C-alpha positions in Angstrom: 0.3 -0.1 -0.2 1.2 3.6 -0.8 0.5 6.0 1.9 1.7 9.3 3.2 2.6 10.3 6.6 1.4 13.9 5.7 -2.4 12.7 5.8 -1.8 11.7 9.8 -4.4 13.9 11.4 -5.8 15.1 8.1 -9.8 15.0 7.2 -11.0 13.6 3.7 -14.0 12.7 2.2 -14.2 9.7 -0.3 -17.0 9.8 -2.7 -17.5 6.4 -4.8 -15.9 3.0 -3.2 -15.3 1.1 -6.1 -11.9 -0.2 -6.5 -9.9 3.2 -6.5 -12.1 4.5 -3.9 -11.6 1.2 -1.5 -8.0 1.7 -1.8 -8.1 5.4 -1.3 -9.8 4.8 1.9 -7.7 2.1 3.3 -4.6 4.2 2.3 -5.9 7.2 4.3 -6.8 5.4 7.3 -3.5 3.4 7.4 -1.6 7.0 7.2 -3.8 8.2 10.2 -6.4 10.2 8.5 -9.8 10.7 9.5 -11.9 9.5 6.8 -15.7 9.8 6.0 -16.8 7.8 3.1 -19.7 7.1 0.8 -21.2 5.1 -1.9 -24.6 4.6 -3.0 -24.6 0.8 -2.6 -24.8 -0.3 0.6 -22.8 -3.3 0.0 -19.9 -1.1 -0.9 -19.9 0.7 2.3 -20.2 -2.3 4.5 -16.6 -3.0 5.0 -16.0 0.4 6.0 -18.6 0.3 9.1 -16.7 1.3 12.3 -13.8 2.3 10.5 -14.7 5.2 8.6 -17.8 7.6 9.0 -20.2 7.0 6.5 -22.1 9.9 5.2 -22.7 11.4 1.7 -20.2 14.4 1.6 -22.7 16.5 -0.6 -24.8 16.5 2.6 -22.6 17.2 5.3 -20.7 20.4 6.6 -17.1 20.0 4.9 -15.7 22.7 7.2 -12.2 21.8 8.2 -11.9 19.0 5.4 -8.6 18.6 3.6 -10.0 17.3 0.6 -12.6 15.4 -1.3 -11.6 12.4 -3.2 -13.9 11.4 -5.9 -13.8 8.4 -8.5 -12.9 9.5 -12.0 -16.6 8.1 -12.9 -18.2 11.3 -11.1 -19.0 14.0 -13.5 -17.7 17.2 -12.5 -19.7 19.2 -14.7 -23.2 17.9 -13.4 -22.6 16.5 -10.1 -23.5 18.6 -6.8 -20.0 17.5 -5.1 -18.0 20.3 -7.0 -20.1 23.3 -6.2 -20.8 21.9 -2.8 -16.9 21.6 -1.9 -16.3 24.8 -3.2 -18.3 26.6 -0.7 -16.2 25.3 1.8 -13.0 26.1 -0.1 -12.3 22.4 -0.2 -10.6 21.0 -3.2 -11.9 17.9 -5.2 -9.2 15.5 -6.1 -8.7 11.8 -7.2 -6.5 9.0 -6.0 -3.6 9.9 -8.5 -3.3 13.5 -6.8 -2.8 11.2 -3.7 -0.3 9.6 -4.9 1.6 12.7 -6.3 1.5 14.0 -2.8 2.9 10.7 -1.4 6.1 10.7 -3.7 8.2 12.4 -1.4 7.9 9.5 1.0 8.7 7.0 -1.6 11.9 5.6 -2.4 13.8 7.7 -5.2 11.7 6.7 -8.4 10.4 7.9 -11.6 7.0 8.1 -13.1 5.8 8.0 -16.8 2.4 9.4 -17.3 0.5 8.3 -20.5 -2.7 10.0 -21.8 -4.4 10.1 -25.0 -8.0 9.3 -26.8 -7.0 6.1 -28.1 -4.1 3.8 -27.4 -3.1 4.8 -24.2 -3.9 1.5 -22.3 -1.7 -0.4 -25.1 0.9 2.3 -24.7 1.3 2.0 -21.2 1.3 -1.9 -20.8 4.1 -1.6 -23.5 6.2 0.6 -21.6 5.5 -1.3 -18.4 6.6 -4.8 -20.2 9.6 -3.4 -22.0 11.0 -2.1 -18.4 9.8 -5.2 -16.8 11.7 -7.4 -19.4 15.0 -5.4 -19.3 14.9 -6.0 -15.4 13.8 -2.4 -14.4 11.3 -2.0 -11.3 8.2 -1.2 -12.4 4.6 -1.2 -11.8 1.8 0.0 -13.7 -1.6 1.7 -12.5 -4.1 4.8 -12.8 -6.8 3.7 -15.6 -5.3 0.3 -15.9 -4.5 -2.7 -13.5 -4.7 -2.1 -9.7 -5.4 1.0 -8.0 -2.2 3.1 -7.5 -2.7 3.1 -3.7 -3.2 -0.4 -3.5 0.1 -1.3 -4.7 3.5 -1.8 -3.0 6.1 0.9 -3.2 8.8 0.4 -5.7 12.4 -0.1 -4.5 15.1 2.8 -5.2 15.2 3.1 -9.0 11.7 1.9 -9.9 9.5 3.2 -12.7 5.8 4.0 -12.2 3.7 3.9 -15.3 0.1 5.3 -15.3 -2.3 5.3 -17.8 -4.4 8.9 -17.4 -7.6 9.6 -18.5 -8.9 13.2 -18.7 -11.2 12.4 -16.0 -8.1 11.7 -13.8 -6.1 14.6 -14.7 -9.1 16.9 -14.1 -8.5 15.5 -10.3 -4.9 15.7 -10.3 -2.6 19.0 -9.5 0.6 18.2 -8.6 1.8 15.4 -10.2 5.1 16.1 -12.1 5.9 13.4 -14.5 9.3 12.5 -15.5 8.1 11.6 -18.8 4.6 12.6 -20.0 3.1 11.3 -23.1 0.1 12.5 -25.0 -0.7 10.2 -27.9 -3.5 11.7 -29.6 -6.7 13.9 -29.3 -9.9 13.4 -31.1 -13.4 14.0 -30.0 -14.8 11.6 -27.0 -16.3 12.0 -23.4 -17.7 15.4 -24.8 -20.6 15.2 -22.4 -18.2 15.5 -19.4 -16.9 18.6 -21.4 -20.5 20.3 -21.8 -19.8 19.4 -25.8 -16.5 21.5 -25.8 -13.7 19.9 -27.4 -11.1 22.6 -26.6 -11.9 21.8 -22.8 -11.3 18.2 -23.5 -8.1 18.7 -25.1 -7.1 21.2 -22.5 -8.0 18.5 -20.0 -5.5 16.2 -21.6 -2.6 18.9 -22.2 -2.7 19.7 -18.4 -0.2 16.6 -17.8 2.5 18.7 -19.5 1.6 21.8 -17.7 2.2 19.9 -14.4 5.9 19.1 -15.4 8.7 21.1 -14.0 12.0 22.2 -15.7 14.2 19.1 -17.2 11.3 16.8 -17.4 10.5 15.3 -20.9 7.4 15.4 -23.0 6.1 13.3 -25.7 3.4 14.5 -28.2 2.7 14.5 -32.1 3.9 17.8 -33.7 0.3 18.9 -34.7 -1.0 18.3 -31.1 2.2 20.1 -29.7 1.7 23.0 -31.8 -1.7 23.6 -30.9 -1.8 23.2 -27.4 1.3 25.1 -26.2 1.0 24.2 -22.4 4.3 22.7 -21.9 5.9 23.4 -18.5 8.7 25.9 -18.9 12.1 24.5 -19.3 10.7 20.8 -20.3 12.1 19.0 -22.9 9.6 18.0 -26.0 10.3 14.8 -28.1 8.1 14.7 -31.4 6.3 11.4 -31.9 6.6 11.4 -35.9 10.2 11.8 -35.4 11.0 8.5 -33.2 11.9 6.5 -35.9 14.1 8.7 -37.4 16.4 9.3 -34.4 16.5 5.8 -32.4 18.3 2.6 -33.9 14.9 1.2 -34.2 13.3 1.0 -37.8 9.2 1.1 -38.3 9.9 -1.8 -40.8 10.7 -3.9 -37.8 7.1 -4.1 -36.8 6.6 -7.3 -38.7 8.6 -8.7 -35.9 6.0 -7.3 -32.9 3.2 -9.7 -33.3 0.7 -7.9 -30.7 1.6 -4.4 -32.4 0.2 -4.9 -35.7 -1.4 -2.2 -37.8 -0.5 2.0 -37.9 -2.2 3.0 -34.8 0.3 0.4 -32.9 3.1 1.8 -34.9 2.4 5.1 -33.0 2.1 3.3 -29.6 5.4 1.6 -30.2 7.1 4.8 -31.3 5.6 6.5 -27.9 7.0 3.8 -25.9 10.5 3.5 -27.7 10.9 7.3 -26.9 9.5 6.9 -23.3 12.2 4.1 -22.8 14.8 5.5 -24.6 14.6 8.4 -22.0 14.7 6.4 -19.1 18.0 5.0 -20.3 17.4 1.6 -21.9 19.4 0.4 -25.0 17.8 -0.3 -28.1 18.2 -4.0 -27.9 16.6 -3.9 -24.3 13.7 -2.0 -26.0 13.5 -4.2 -29.3 13.1 -7.5 -26.9 10.1 -5.9 -25.1 8.5 -4.9 -28.3 9.0 -8.5 -29.8 7.5 -10.2 -26.6 4.8 -7.8 -25.9 1.7 -10.2 -25.3 -0.7 -7.6 -26.2 -3.9 -6.7 -24.0 -7.4 -8.1 -23.7 -10.2 -7.1 -25.7 -7.5 -5.0 -28.0 -6.9 -6.5 -31.1 -6.6 -10.0 -29.2 -6.5 -12.9 -31.5 -9.2 -15.2 -29.7 -9.7 -18.2 -31.7 -9.1 -19.3 -35.4 -11.1 -22.1 -37.2 -10.9 -23.5 -40.7 -7.9 -20.7 -41.3 -10.3 -17.8 -39.9 -9.0 -15.5 -37.5 -11.5 -14.1 -34.8 -10.2 -10.9 -33.2 -11.6 -9.1 -29.9 -11.2 -5.5 -30.0 -14.1 -4.8 -27.7 -12.2 -1.8 -26.2 -12.8 0.3 -29.6 -15.5 2.4 -28.0 -15.6 5.2 -30.6 -14.7 5.1 -34.5 -11.4 6.5 -33.6 -10.5 3.6 -31.9 -12.0 0.8 -34.2 -10.0 2.5 -36.9 -6.8 1.0 -36.5 -8.2 -2.6 -36.3 -9.7 -2.3 -39.4 -6.3 -0.9 -40.7 -4.4 -3.9 -39.3 -6.4 -6.7 -41.2 -7.5 -7.4 -44.7 -10.8 -9.1 -45.7 -12.7 -8.5 -42.7 -16.1 -9.3 -41.5 -16.8 -6.5 -39.4 -19.1 -6.5 -36.2 -20.0 -3.1 -35.4 -22.5 -1.2 -33.2 -23.5 -0.7 -29.7 -24.2 2.9 -28.5 -22.9 5.2 -30.4 -20.9 8.2 -29.4 -20.7 10.0 -32.6 -22.5 9.8 -35.9 -21.3 8.3 -38.8 -18.1 6.3 -39.7 -15.8 8.7 -38.5 -11.9 7.6 -38.9 -13.4 3.9 -39.8 -14.3 5.3 -43.5 -10.9 5.3 -45.0 -10.5 1.7 -44.3 -13.6 0.5 -45.5 -12.1 -1.1 -48.6 -10.6 -3.9 -46.2 -14.3 -4.8 -45.1 -15.8 -7.7 -46.9 -18.8 -7.7 -45.1 -20.5 -6.2 -42.0 -22.8 -7.3 -39.1 -24.6 -4.6 -37.1 -25.6 -5.0 -33.7 -27.1 -2.7 -31.0 -28.7 0.6 -30.6 -26.7 1.7 -33.3 -26.7 -1.0 -35.5 -29.4 0.6 -38.2 -27.4 3.7 -38.4 -24.1 1.8 -39.0 -26.1 -0.3 -41.7 -27.2 2.3 -43.4 -23.7 4.2 -43.7 -22.1 0.9 -44.5 -24.6 -0.4 -47.3 -23.2 1.5 -50.2 -19.6 -0.2 -49.5 -20.0 -3.8 -48.5 -22.9 -6.4 -47.7 -24.4 -6.0 -44.5 -26.5 -7.9 -42.0 -28.5 -6.2 -39.4 -27.7 -9.0 -36.9 -29.0 -7.2 -33.7 -27.1 -9.3 -31.4 -23.7 -10.1 -30.9 -24.5 -13.9 -30.9 -26.3 -13.5 -34.0 -23.4 -11.5 -35.8 -20.9 -14.3 -35.0 -23.2 -17.2 -36.2 -23.4 -15.6 -39.2 -20.0 -14.3 -39.9 -18.8 -17.5 -39.1 -20.8 -19.1 -41.9 -19.9 -16.5 -44.5 -16.2 -15.9 -43.7 -13.5 -18.0 -46.0 -10.1 -19.3 -45.1 -7.5 -16.4 -44.7 -10.6 -14.0 -43.7 -11.0 -12.3 -40.1 -13.8 -11.8 -38.1 -13.4 -8.8 -36.3 -15.4 -7.3 -33.3 -14.3 -3.5 -33.3 -17.6 -2.1 -32.3 -16.9 1.7 -32.7 -19.4 2.1 -29.9 -19.8 1.9 -25.8 -21.4 -1.3 -24.8 -24.0 -0.2 -22.1 -27.0 -0.9 -24.6 -26.3 -4.6 -24.4 -23.4 -5.4 -21.7 -22.0 -4.5 -18.3 -19.0 -3.0 -20.0 -16.6 -3.6 -22.9 -15.2 -6.2 -20.8 -18.2 -8.3 -20.4 -18.7 -7.8 -24.4 -15.4 -8.8 -25.4 -15.7 -11.8 -22.7 -18.7 -12.8 -24.3 -17.2 -12.6 -27.9 -14.3 -15.0 -26.8 -16.9 -17.4 -25.3 -18.8 -17.6 -28.3 -15.5 -18.0 -30.6 -14.3 -21.1 -28.6 -17.6 -22.7 -28.9 -17.1 -22.5 -32.6 -13.5 -23.6 -32.4 -14.6 -26.5 -30.2 -17.2 -27.7 -32.7 -14.5 -27.5 -35.6 -12.6 -29.8 -33.6 -9.7 -27.3 -33.0 
């Protein structure tokens, strides 16, 4: 567990007791803080009965509190907690800010912070994997893996690799990353920013603004030029230039089986630059790229039957996230749909020539069917099960059945993991029936 003696005797309210909230309460209590905790679910509150005050921070007097720690899932633009805390001059923060506050009490270490609309999970896992393969003490957290405060402190020389969503950055004010990475910015989650893309972009770029002199930032040239929110004296790397200046060529991507497609080439470039800054050799980085196993639900190869490949890309919850998978495969039977985040095909449109047939599902199924009909045969399947059944019948050897929905999952599934898990189960049933 990561905790800071600076929290001893302080008062915090914690709103939301899912994974990061539970870890936050436990870390604060272990440090000797006084904690008021709340979650609408009684089962989430139960473990803290007798250990913390159970009360909704929105309904109590916050005089004397040092902070209100909220889950990244709490929408600051609509939830009453932010104006309520502001009335008492109490900051609203997240667990990443608490980690930033605790850094001075940890053994000497470095932090890599990675954000962007798409690709941040893969890049975070890749940087972590390269470091681990090279023998560097490392862990990953933030928007991936275990909550950061729940993890054990790394020994001296360790590297914390953090995936950071805009929601988490909004709740963070003092995290100065030795290496900060902004992969890309495309419209997403705009409901949290009242439809203002500029506000969303500004949220992402705050990761750079929190840095200090001598720390390193990595971004696309176009993003770096438009944002202009770099800390004074920080050192900028341009993502598009990595393969020109590092002893690893873009042509080597063929040797990285879990990093196919143009988007993964960009993810790899970010990881190469970050690890080079951290002092790894080209050979150490190359070995990590070669052995990276990939992430569940992100271009995950889950089965093969009759020489037909089945790929689970359930994590592609918008069109910009689905486009890389379409770019990575040929002769695709595309399963697409769910709860749309934006109208139209977006960035997927440029890769429609790779789609042999489409199978639409969920709330956005009809809209996708209408958009795709001029380009390829379309089956309005409705459900994931029906889509896989039809695709497995139509697909031919050498082709790919790809679940890359370009939509949120909440119309038919608990989350994108549930959607991907169900895809995997259905595919395994097909491979078993084929005797493979």
